[in-house]
C-alpha positions, -999 to +999 in steps of 0.1 A: +000+000+000+013+035-009+017+055+023+003+090+022+022+121+033-003+125+061+004+091+074+041+098+075+036+131+093+011+116+117+034+088+128+064+111+130+045+135+153+037+107+177+072+102+188+067+064+194+061+033+173+025+023+165+012-010+179+004-036+152-033-032+157-030+005+152-011+000+120-038-024+108-065+001+116-048+030+099-041+008+068-079+001+066-086+039+067-060+046+040-077+019+019-110+038+022-127+013+045-147+018+077-131+002+108-142-013+141-114-013+167-121-035+197-093-031+223-088-030+261-091+003+280-059+023+277-046+004+247-045+035+224-076+029+201-084+067+203-053+072+182-072+057+153-100+083+157-074+111+158-060+099+125-095+100+109-099+136+122-066+145+106-075+128+073-109+145+071-094+180+078-067+175+052-093+164+026-114+195+034-143+174+048-161+171+081-159+146+109-184+141+137-171+125+170-200+110+190-200+096+225-228+081+247-225+107+275-224+145+277-195+143+301-175+123+276-185+147+248-173+177+269-140+158+277-134+149+240-143+185+229-116+199+252-091+173+240-097+181+203-096+219+210-060+214+222-052+192+192-069+210+163-074+246+174-104+264+187-118+276+153-120+240+139-138+222+167-175+225+178-197+209+204-234+199+202-251+185+233-283+192+251-264+217+272-241+234+247-241+245+211-206+258+202-196+263+166-219+236+151-207+244+116-170+236+125-153+208+105-149+188+137-180+186+159-183+165+191-218+155+200-239+129+217-251+100+196-287+112+200-279+146+185-265+129+154-295+106+151-319+136+153-298+154+126-301+125+103-339+122+107-342+160+102-320+160+071-297+187+086-275+208+063-247+201+087-244+166+072-231+181+040-194+173+034-194+147+062-165+123+057-162+104+089-183+096+120-165+083+150-187+062+172-169+061+206-179+034+230-200+017+203-206-013+226-231+010+243-256-001+216-267-029+240-279-003+265-316-011+272-329+025+269-305+043+245-287+015+227-310+016+196-297+051+187-263+036+177-280+012+153-302+039+138-271+061+131-252+032+115-282+022+093-294+057+082-261+076+077-253+081+040-232+053+027-205+078+016-197+084+052-171+061+067-173+049+103-146+046+129-162+025+157-143+022+190-153-005+214-142-022+245-130-058+241-160-080+233-160-116+224-181-112+192-164-081+177-161-100+143-199-105+144-204-067+149-180-059+121-197-084+098-230-066+104-216-032+098-200-045+066-234-059+055-251-026+061-225-001+050-199-018+029-163-028+035-154-027+072-123-039+088-124-056+122-093-048+142-091-067+174-065-063+201-069-086+231-035-080+246-035-055+274-010-027+272+000-034+308+001-069+322-026-075+348-019-094+381-049-108+399-048-108+437-070-121+465-071-099+497-077-116+530-077-104+566-077-124+598-093-115+631-067-107+657-040-102+631-029-069+617-025-061+580-039-076+548-026-106+530-025-101+492-023-135+477-019-142+440-051-156+425-032-177+400+002-195+400+021-211+372+014-248+370+038-276+360+027-272+323+034-235+324-002-224+323-019-204+352-040-223+377-058-212+409-035-206+438-038-237+461-026-216+491-055-191+487-079-220+482-068-238+514-069-206+534-104-199+521-115-234+530-106-229+567-138-211+572-157-241+559-140-266+582-167-272+609-152-272+643-117-264+631-093-244+653-093-214+629-130-215+620-144-180+616-110-162+616-111-149+580-127-116+572-129-090+545-101-064+548-111-031+563-109-001+540-083+017+560-062-015+562-065-019+525-053+016+517-023+011+540-015-023+524-017-008+489+004+022+499+030-001+515+032-023+484+035+007+461+002-001+444-014+033+446-032+051+429-062+028+432-099+027+424-120+007+448-154-003+433-181-003+461-214-005+440-231+018+466-232+056+466-236+057+504-208+031+506-184+053+486-191+083+508-188+062+540-154+049+528-140+084+524-153+093+559-137+062+574-103+070+559-105+106+572-115+095+607-086+071+607-063+101+599-052+089+565-033+115+545-019+104+511-006+138+499+022+162+507+021+199+510+027+207+473+000+182+463-025+197+487-019+232+474-025+220+438-056+201+449-070+232+466-065+251+434-083+225+414-112+223+438-116+261+437-114+262+399-141+235+394-165+250+420-159+287+413-194+290+398-212+277+429-221+300+457-213+293+494-249+283+501-249+258+473-215+244+483-228+239+518-260+222+506-238+198+485-216+189+514-185+203+497-166+208+529-162+171+536-156+165+499-128+192+498-112+177+530-110+143+514-097+157+482-069+175+499-060+142+517-059+124+483-091+104+489-123+109+471-157+094+461-170+093+425-206+084+418-238+097+401-250+113+433-223+139+430-227+171+409-206+172+378-182+200+389-171+179+420-168+147+399-148+165+373-124+178+399-119+143+412-113+130+376-087+157+368-070+153+402-068+115+399-055+117+363-028+141+375-017+116+402-028+139+430-057+118+444-044+084+453-076+065+463-111+068+447-141+049+459-164+046+429-196+029+416-195+011+383-205+042+364-168+051+364-162+022+340-180+041+312-152+057+292-140+084+317-102+088+315-092+076+349-067+048+347-052+035+380-023+012+390-047-009+410-084-018+409-100-032+441-134-049+440-149-051+475-178-074+466-185-095+435-222-088+436-241-055+431-276-043+437-294-036+404-323-016+420-344-047+423-322-075+435-285-085+439-266-099+409-232-116+407-208-098+384-205-113+349-171-120+334-177-090+310-184-066+339-153-079+358-132-073+327-147-038+323-139-028+359-104-042+360-097-027+326-086+005+344-058-012+362-024-003+347-014+030+333+003+027+299+037+044+299+037+046+337+031+012+352+048-020+343+021-040+360-015-034+368-033-051+398-069-064+401-077-072+438-108-090+450-116-089+487-125-121+506-161-126+513-178-153+533-205-157+506-181-162+476-157-192+476-122-187+462-128-210+432-156-187+421-133-157+423-107-175+403-132-187+377-145-151+372-110-137+368-100-164+343-129-158+319-132-129+295-165-135+278-182-102+270-207-108+242-223-077+227-260-080+222-286-056+207-313-037+224-329-025+192-367-023+190-390+000+171-402+030+192-430+053+184-406+081+174-386+057+152-418+044+135-430+080+129-397+089+113-397+058+091-432+066+079-422+102+072-390+093+052-396+060+035-423+039+017-435+008+036-413-017+019-381+003+025-390+011+061-394-026+068-362-033+049-343-007+070-356-023+101-343-057+090-309-041+087-306-038+125-279-057+144-308-073+164-323-087+132-290-096+117-281-116+148-314-133+146-309-140+109-276-156+117-297-181+137-321-184+109-293-193+085-285-223+106-322-232+109-326-228+071-297-252+066-313-277+089-345-273+070-328-280+037-312-312+051-346-323+065-363-316+032-336-337+014-341-366+039-379-363+034-375-367-003-353-397+001-376-414+026-406-407+005-389-426-024-380-454+000-416-456+012-430-459-023-438-495-034-446-507-069-468-534-055-493-512-037-500-484-012-477-488+018-494-460+037-528-476+034-514-509+045-499-494+076-531-477+085-549-511+083-522-526+106-526-499+131-564-501+132-562-538+137-536-534+165-558-507+182-588-530+181-568-559+197-553-536+223-587-522+233-602-558+236-574-572+257-561-543+278-589-544+304-587-582+307-549-580+312-552-553+339-579-572+357-558-603+356-528-585+370-549-570+398-562-605+407-526-617+409-516-592+436-509-603+472-513-583+504-481-565+511-473-559+474-461-523+467-474-505+436-469-472+419-504-456+420-509-421+408-541-415+429-522-425+460-496-398+455-468-423+447-462-457+463-490-477+479-492-511+496-519-537+488-539-546+519-566-569+505-588-578+476-623-564+479-649-591+476-622-618+474-600-626+444-616-619+411-636-590+426-617-565+404-609-540+431-580-538+456-578-519+489-544-500+492-528-476+516-508-448+501-480-426+515-500-394+510-536-408+509-555-428+533-573-461+524-581-462+487-599-486+464-583-490+430-596-509+400-588-515+363-598-479+355-569-466+376-542-482+354-531-478+318-510-509+319-512-541+340-499-532+375-467-550+385-453-550+421-422-528+427-416-542+461-431-562+490-438-555+527-445-580+555-477-565+569-478-564+607-501-586+628-528-585+638-543-572+605-563-541+614-566-517+584-593-497+601-570-488+630-552-454+626-522-468+646-520-498+623-521-475+592-493-453+607-471-484+612-477-496+576-468-461+563-436-460+583-426-494+568-436-481+533-414-449+538-384-470+548-387-493+518-358-485+494-367-466+462-371-489+432-380-480+396-416-485+388-428-505+358-423-487+325-451-482+301-457-510+277-438-506+245-457-503+213-465-538+201-447-549+170-470-550+141-483-585+132-465-602+104-477-589+070-511-602+062-520-614+096-556-606+106-567-595+071-595-614+055-582-607+020-545-605+009-532-570+003-511-566-029-484-549-010-477-581+010-460-595-020-432-569-019-400-583-005-389-548+007-421-542+027-403-539+061-379-514+046-409-494+032-426-494+066-395-482+084-391-454+058-427-444+063-422-442+101-390-420+096-409-399+071-435-391+097-408-380+122-391-358+096-424-341+087-428-332+123-392-319+124-398-298+093-430-282+108-410-274+140-382-257+121-406-238+099-423-225+130-390-214+145-379-196+113-412-177+110-410-166+147-375-151+140-379-137+106-411-118+115-401-106+150-390-070+143-414-066+114-443-076+136-432-052+164-431-024+139-466-033+126-479-034+162-464+001+169-480+014+137-514-001+147-512+018+180-503+050+162-531+045+137-556+039+165-545+070+184-547+093+154-510+097+146-511+078+114-534+075+084-526+048+060-489+055+054-489+092+062-484+111+094-511+134+108-502+167+125-498+148+157-476+122+140-453+149+127-450+163+163-442+128+175-415+124+149-396+153+165-399+141+201-369+119+209-374+107+245-382+075+263-418+084+268-423+099+233-459+090+226-470+098+262-455+133+259-470+138+225-504+128+237-501+150+268-493+180+244-521+171+220-548+167+247-539+201+264-522+188+296-496+216+292-521+243+283-525+274+306-497+264+330-472+287+345-435+280+335-428+265+369-458+242+365-446+232+330-412+223+344-428+202+371-452+184+347-423+177+323-403+161+352-429+134+354-416+120+321-379+123+330-377+112+367-377+076+378-371+066+413-342+044+422-348+013+442-371-018+441-402-001+454-435-005+435-455+023+419-441+058+415-446+081+444-475+106+443-466+135+466-489+165+470-487+187+439-475+223+445-507+237+429-542+223+424-540+229+387-508+210+384-522+181+404-551+179+379-527+178+350-506+151+366-537+130+371-547+136+335-512+123+323-517+093+346-550+085+328-534+088+294-507+064+305-533+039+317-550+040+283-517+037+266-508+008+288-540-010+279-533-004+242-498-016+244-509-047+263-535-055+236-508-049+209-482-071+226-458-041+230-434-033+258-450-010+283-441+027+283-427+036+317-452+050+340-449+088+347-434+096+381-443+129+398-419+122+426-398+153+418-426+176+405-424+196+437-386+200+435-388+211+399-416+236+407-396+250+435-364+252+415-381+269+385-397+293+410-363+304+422-359+285+454-324+280+467-307+246+463-305+240+500-343+243+503-350+221+473-327+193+485-339+197+521-375+192+510-368+159+492-358+129+513-327+110+498-324+134+469-287+140+461-272+170+443-261+148+414-295+132+409-312+165+411-289+181+385-293+151+362-331+152+363-332+189+358-309+187+328-330+159+313-361+180+320-345+210+304-338+189+273-374+178+271-386+213+276-365+224+246-382+197+225-417+207+238-409+243+228-401+232+193-431+210+187-459+223+209-491+230+189-499+259+211-476+290+209-484+298+245-472+263+256-440+267+235-433+301+252-440+287+287-417+257+280-388+280+269-393+302+300-393+271+322-361+258+307-344+292+312-355+293+348-341+259+354-307+267+339-292+285+369-268+278+398-255+243+401-274+232+370-258+258+348-224+253+363-227+215+355-231+222+318-203+247+313-173+239+291-146+262+277-157+280+245 
């Protein structure tokens, strides 16, 4: 391949040699292909995106850089500003619109999806789209956006997809290649820094923490679980042993001291609980831990001041910034979604600079933020999902430990799992040894997607585009295998049909006669055989009797032998009389008991004694059902000879006919499975369209005015919001009431509790509108249930009071104080989501008054900590 001058200049400017996977990816871009790069965290896959940016700029084209989170978009925007210059880089998120016409624009993936559906002029001249964290397409709520972008982008636009290591990266690349053309899959499984797995154990009465290798090298040179750790772990399980109960999970302070003593800081400890993260910082501070020197504390104070400069003293006090700052200066911090962005961003910058040495974080830290560490500690291998506890998957473990080891700084990275009484060591070793992380698809047709498909495409093309999704493609891969099975079965059916054909006569008709005769004989003899078997039973014989709940013992014949009925005593039933009608086959004893004397079946004490003997009888297999009787020899039982009887190959024909019946059943089963897969997404789209048609958003294959409004509402509760607007729920409300009502669609309580909370509404009018939205949701829920569609999430008014107060100008301390368990981070996130929805409502509202009120509500919400949480450098 001829190297371009750009490639030479790019590599020369790096100052280091490219890794083989980076060379492979850049070669693919030089060849004019799209590329999927799947590599571990910190391996340098972002360099491939930077080359695409340089190539687009040199060619005079545009490049869009998308990420799943606004925080990541802001971070990448600042990185590209430093690299490309201020005039050439723009930013488009729900919070910011900075130079949208620049040749390099950073945006969230939703922004790009909306631009595509709207046919934005900004797409002109687009050369590359970089999809960072493309594995996010499996996210339940937002993942479908990635697939929509990949499907709907003009085919002239090349993709650079960056992904964490997934076990089916080739499958994802194959799908992109099918949809968009030549796409190279570049996969790097080697970590840039070797990872050492450790098992942390503490013992009661002993000081310090033992850090044991999880794996050791076996005789064959391959890693195997450390037998020392396994034996130590087993001590707890040795009942009555001298050291029973001595093991315990290391304390947080002890763990920090152990890591510091071993030179394993900086570290991230994953706790999976916001409260746990905050408590860990407090524990370390109470113990007097200080991990920084004077110069570091001065720099940390400067960083803290810079990131919180836009927050007033009252807001800082309401957010608990005093304790946060104390921990930060000591080199210890928490990082979780309950913190406001300015405080989280200060932690991220300080940790990346090596100033903060220990961060206690929830798993949200694993989503792309640039915070590599020397060591990752996992306190527990289970996490609470909001409904129940789940054990970490190998993919989640790989994601979390992917941050261990800083390229160019650390020679080794460390992944430490703390001992737990509920998780045996072999389970820890098994989790650490597996790397399975299969990427799936969350794609399904939404109301907004369906409206946009109707607006832009004819029916056939809309269904075709739907079938291009990764979800359908993965399903079709299964269908290919099923189709191949169906082809083989069809060939075998044709063969057996030939083998079952006889020149002497109709084999099928002959077999039907044989079966009819066998059925007649069986019906005539079955009752006699069962009666004879019952008559042969002796007292004490044990039977398998369904009506008795299992085993039963024969006590006597009723009316003497030949009476046809037998008195039995079952394990779970009292005295029971059974006859020929209780058996499908002749009963055969499965054991025998010596009945006690004197014989007194009417005595409860006697029956208890017999039951005890029956329970102690060893289990034995009951008699199997009778096998199908072999057909009589050809010609037997027929008054007149059948011409087919003269065929010497008649037994072979009959066997072929039996196999043909089995194959026909198999073919029917395969066809049913193929239909269920091939039609799944198409059926879902048709169900969505039926709901839209019934609710007046669609007529034939054209959108109504309401449908056109829906096509511009991109949110989780799209149809519910559209219906609330259409039916006047937002009419005649004050801006603060509009903000409060909009929050019902964006807020969702955390935790496993049942129905959304229903606090008292700030105004009577707002309460009426919330109840009206609830009624709409109930109707929609019924329509979705009838259509077989996933249920739209129920509106939750739990923060309506907080949004009303905030939009009315209440201080942050009052808003947070009025809401139990509401953190600053959660509040900022919900307000920003609500502001984004208010912006959409202002654009689509059928009433100018509602549009004005929505704009005013958004402006009133964008103040204080909310405004400071969206600021980036211009």
